[in-house]
C-alpha positions as CSV (number, residue, x, y, z in Angstrom):
1,M,99.5,79.5,16.9
2,E,97.7,79.6,20.3
3,F,98.4,83.4,20.5
4,I,96.7,84.0,17.1
5,T,93.7,81.8,17.6
6,Q,92.6,83.2,21.0
7,P,90.9,86.6,21.5
8,W,93.4,89.4,22.0
9,A,93.2,91.5,25.2
10,W,92.1,95.1,25.1
11,Y,95.7,96.3,25.7
12,V,96.8,94.6,22.5
13,G,93.8,95.4,20.3
14,G,93.3,99.0,21.5
15,P,96.8,100.1,20.6
16,V,96.6,98.4,17.2
17,I,93.4,100.2,16.4
18,A,94.9,103.5,17.6
19,F,98.0,102.9,15.4
20,I,95.8,102.3,12.4
21,M,93.8,105.4,13.2
22,F,97.0,107.4,13.4
23,L,98.1,106.1,10.0
24,L,94.7,107.0,8.5
25,F,94.9,110.5,10.0
26,Y,98.4,111.0,8.9
27,F,97.6,110.1,5.3
28,G,94.3,112.1,5.3
29,E,92.0,109.2,4.9
30,R,88.8,108.3,6.8
31,F,87.8,104.7,7.6
32,G,84.3,103.4,7.2
33,M,82.6,100.5,5.6
34,S,79.3,101.9,4.4
35,S,81.0,104.4,2.1
36,N,82.2,101.4,0.0
37,L,78.6,100.7,-1.0
38,E,78.6,104.1,-2.7
39,T,81.9,103.2,-4.4
40,F,80.6,99.8,-5.6
41,C,77.5,101.5,-7.0
42,S,79.6,104.0,-8.8
43,I,81.8,101.2,-10.3
44,G,78.6,99.4,-11.4
45,G,77.4,102.4,-13.3
46,A,74.8,103.8,-11.0
47,G,76.1,107.3,-11.8
48,K,74.4,107.0,-15.2
49,F,71.1,107.0,-13.5
50,I,71.6,108.9,-10.2
51,N,73.8,111.9,-9.9
52,Y,74.7,111.0,-6.3
53,F,76.8,108.2,-7.6
54,K,78.8,110.3,-10.1
55,I,82.0,110.2,-8.2
56,D,85.6,109.3,-9.0
57,W,85.6,105.9,-7.4
58,K,89.4,105.5,-8.0
59,Q,90.0,107.9,-5.1
60,N,88.6,105.2,-2.8
61,T,90.9,102.4,-4.1
62,W,92.6,102.1,-0.7
63,N,89.3,101.5,1.0
64,L,88.3,98.8,-1.6
65,I,91.6,97.1,-0.8
66,F,90.7,97.3,2.8
67,V,87.4,95.6,2.1
68,A,89.2,92.9,0.1
69,G,91.5,92.4,3.0
70,A,88.7,92.2,5.5
71,I,87.0,89.5,3.4
72,T,90.2,87.6,2.9
73,G,91.2,87.9,6.6
74,G,87.8,86.7,7.7
75,F,88.1,83.7,5.4
76,I,91.6,82.8,6.6
77,A,90.5,83.3,10.3
78,S,87.4,81.2,9.8
79,Y,89.0,78.2,8.1
80,W,92.6,78.1,9.5
81,L,92.8,80.1,12.7
82,S,89.6,79.2,14.5
83,P,90.0,77.9,18.0
84,S,89.6,74.2,18.6
85,G,86.2,74.7,20.2
86,G,84.6,75.1,16.8
87,D,81.9,77.7,16.4
88,T,80.8,77.6,20.1
89,V,80.3,81.1,21.5
90,M,80.7,81.7,25.2
91,L,77.5,83.5,26.2
92,N,76.1,84.4,29.6
93,P,73.7,81.7,30.8
94,Q,71.0,84.3,31.3
95,T,71.4,85.4,27.6
96,I,71.1,81.8,26.5
97,Q,67.9,81.5,28.6
98,D,66.5,84.8,27.3
99,L,67.1,83.8,23.7
100,A,65.5,80.3,24.3
101,D,62.4,82.1,25.8
102,I,61.8,83.8,22.4
103,G,62.5,80.7,20.4
104,I,66.2,80.8,19.6
105,V,67.3,77.4,20.8
106,N,70.9,76.3,21.0
107,A,72.1,79.9,21.4
108,G,75.9,79.9,21.6
109,S,76.3,76.6,19.8
110,S,77.2,78.6,16.6
111,F,77.9,82.2,15.6
112,L,74.8,82.4,13.5
113,P,71.6,80.8,15.0
114,D,69.6,78.8,12.5
115,E,66.3,80.5,13.6
116,I,67.6,83.7,12.0
117,F,70.3,82.8,9.4
118,S,69.6,79.4,7.9
119,I,68.8,79.3,4.2
120,D,65.3,78.0,5.0
121,T,64.6,80.8,7.3
122,M,65.9,83.5,4.9
123,L,63.8,82.1,2.1
124,S,60.6,82.0,4.1
125,L,58.2,85.0,3.7
126,K,58.8,86.2,7.2
127,G,62.6,85.8,6.9
128,F,62.6,87.6,3.5
129,F,60.7,90.6,4.9
130,I,62.9,90.7,8.0
131,L,66.0,90.8,5.8
132,L,64.5,93.4,3.4
133,I,63.3,95.7,6.2
134,A,66.5,95.4,8.1
135,G,68.6,96.0,5.1
136,V,66.7,99.1,4.2
137,M,66.8,100.4,7.7
138,V,70.6,99.8,8.0
139,G,71.3,101.4,4.6
140,F,69.1,104.4,5.3
141,G,70.4,104.8,8.8
142,A,74.1,104.6,7.7
143,R,73.5,107.3,5.0
144,W,71.3,109.5,7.3
145,A,73.9,109.3,10.1
146,G,76.7,110.1,7.6
147,G,78.4,106.7,8.2
148,C,78.2,103.3,9.7
149,T,79.0,102.1,13.2
150,S,82.6,101.5,12.5
151,G,83.1,104.9,10.9
152,H,81.5,106.8,13.7
153,A,82.5,104.7,16.7
154,I,86.2,104.3,15.6
155,V,87.0,107.2,13.4
156,G,84.6,109.9,14.5
157,L,85.0,109.3,18.2
158,S,88.8,109.2,17.9
159,N,88.6,112.6,16.2
160,L,86.3,113.9,19.0
161,E,83.5,114.7,16.6
162,L,80.1,115.5,18.2
163,P,78.0,114.1,15.4
164,S,79.8,110.8,15.9
165,L,79.1,110.8,19.6
166,I,75.4,111.5,18.9
167,S,75.3,108.7,16.3
168,V,77.0,106.2,18.6
169,I,74.5,107.0,21.3
170,G,71.8,106.5,18.8
171,F,73.3,103.1,17.7
172,F,73.3,101.9,21.3
173,I,69.7,103.1,21.9
174,G,68.6,101.4,18.7
175,G,70.4,98.2,19.8
176,L,68.6,98.2,23.1
177,V,65.2,98.8,21.5
178,M,65.8,96.0,19.1
179,T,67.0,93.6,21.7
180,W,64.4,94.3,24.3
181,L,61.3,95.4,22.3
182,I,61.4,94.4,18.7
183,L,63.2,91.0,18.7
184,P,60.8,89.4,21.1
185,L,57.9,90.6,18.9
186,I,59.5,89.1,15.8
187,F,60.2,85.7,17.3
């Protein structure tokens, strides 16, 4: 059990990801999570109102099974395979101090800080608008970029696609802007 509950080294995780990418390439499939939103909207009947969602969602059944597996795997890992340290996250002391300086106390004591992810915070006016704006920006960005971070960074880069390289560079720049400029303004 100790092997499963600890983070895997890059030389284990990397080849596993490469093997999965080879299987997807071999079977002519492309991995990405944001495309599942399109599939779920199609299943829900959005195609009756918007032509964009008039797709044969049954062609994406394999990806829906992947989503179900990711949810199930996350649940199993969270409840039965978590390390004995609980939800404690090992963060650099400087990161903990930087987060404390903008009002996120106890950083690293859990995966999801209460200042951002508690029910009370999410139901406040400020929390509601942060979630709304963030959701719109992530959804718009994923569609505009032609995929999400996992699709571009894992699939696109492994296929040596220039648009994916540009997208991944944009994701990193956006993350830096959010971390150093926007997050301190919000909190």
